[in-house]
C-alpha angles and dihedrals in degrees: 000000000000092000095050090050090051090048094049090046094051093047092046091053094047090047089050092049089048090054097046093048091049092050092045090053096036096140088058099038100069144048134020098324107044141159108183098194089192091071085077085077085078080090092070088072088074089060099039135007086223084078087078092062095034094059092042092051094041090051092045093052090044090051091048090054087048087061102220115125096208089051093049089055108031100027090051093043089052088055090050093049094046090047091047089053092046093057098073092045089052090046091052093048094047092046092050100038107021138244098311112083110222115210094241090057093044089069090077096053098073098048096100093043092054097043098040093049093045088055103043105028096063090063090048087053097044099043101023103041099025097239094164098155136040125178104323095334117105102156116099096242094045093051095043087053091054094044088050090054094045095052090043088056096046090050091047088055094044097046104032099037104031095028096063091048090053089048088055093051093044092052093049093048090046095049094041094050091035090229120174107190108208113232120217 
């Protein structure tokens, strides 16, 4: 019972932080040019498997607040897929290098988040939000290509700029508090 309570608490905290970060950076979290800073929370998956559900639920709530049905479904599903693919990577790094995530190893953690979102979110933007032109592009494939690049760039910023900052903070908190988050 104690483990499941801790798991749910961790997931709820991560989800809440995801929602708050997304709302605070609302101008950058939606539409064709986006940098959802909250995606950096994919790094929490290294510290606890509850991060998978935390980022998923946080993304789902954020997308519900955004109001677009396709985003609620497919945007949230993209985050769940990416988080699920991140867990085995995080587990391997943790098993090989220990419970403190070094910045050089943290570069592997966001790969699924960046790639999955760059592949799925352009379709959500195109079909869900009606972003059918971008720059001088008006054809579906040209627009989807630019949207993929835009989402990819935003995810790279979120995960590779803000992610390592988050890792630095989490490592300090963990070491200072001598936390040892039990992994299921």
